[in-house]
N, C-alpha and C positions, 0 to 999 in steps of 0.2 A: 445346651448351647447358650441359652440366654444368661445363665450364671457365669459362664466363662467370659462373655462379653462385658458384663457388669463388673466382674472382679478385675478384668483388664483395665477398664476405664478408671476404676477407683485406684488401682495400683499406679497407673500413669499419673493421675492427679497427685497421689502421695509422693511419688518420686520427683515430679516436676516442681511442686511447690515446697515440700518438706517443712511445712508449718501446719500445726494442728488446726488452726482456724481455717486455713485454705482448704484442707482436706474435708473438714466438716461441711463447709459451704459447697464444695464439689459434690459430695454425697447428696446433699439436699437438692442441688441443681439437677442431678441425674434423676432423683426420685420425682421431683416436681415435673420435669420434662416427660417422664414415663406416664405420669398420671394425666397430664394435659393432653398428650398425644393420644392416649387410649380413649379419653373422653371424646375427642374430636373424631376419632375413627369410628367409635360406636354411634355417635349422633349424626355424623355426615357419612352415610354409607355410599361407597363407590364400588360398584359391582366388580368382582374379581380381585380388587386390591384389599378391601376391608377384611375379607375372610383370611387372607394370608397374614395380614398384620395382626389380627386378633389371635391367630394360631401361633405365630412365632415371636411376637413382641410381648413381654410381660407387662402387667398393668402397674406394678410397683416393686420396690425392693422387698417388702414383706411377702409379696406374692412369690418372688423368686426363692426366698428363704423357705417358704412353706412347701414349694414344689420339690426341693432337694434335701430337706432335713425333716426330722420328726422328734417328738418327745423332748428330752432334756436339751439337746443341741438346738432345737427350734426355739425353746424358751430363752436360752442364753443369747442366741443371735438376735432375737426380737428385742430383748432387753438392751443389747448393745445398740441396736437401731434406735430404740426409744431414747437412749441416753444421747446419741449423736444428734437426734432431732431436737432434744431439749437444749443441748449446747448451741445448736443453730438458732433456736428461738431466743436464747440468751444473747447471742451475738446480734441478732436483729433488733431486739429491744434496746440493747446498749447503743447501737448505731443511731436509732431514732432519738434516744435521750440525749446523746452527744450532739446531734444536729440541732436540737432545740436550743 
């Protein structure tokens, strides 16, 4: 279920913006949101809610990839994810250099 939600969000981002840089930034935003939200849920426990969120909300995009794939497909998708994050890092560095 979580894979379908993430794929839908990324597809909406891709169709809405239609630019590679916006899609890369959208994927990074989704991943950063998942990581921050998971950290907060784990460290600020709310009885009844935290258990459901930990059960149904993935911790990151690589976690989703690991849950639904294995072996060669897993390696390929993780490398695609690493490349997307490297491109995001490049955009971020370029933004900070340009602002200076």
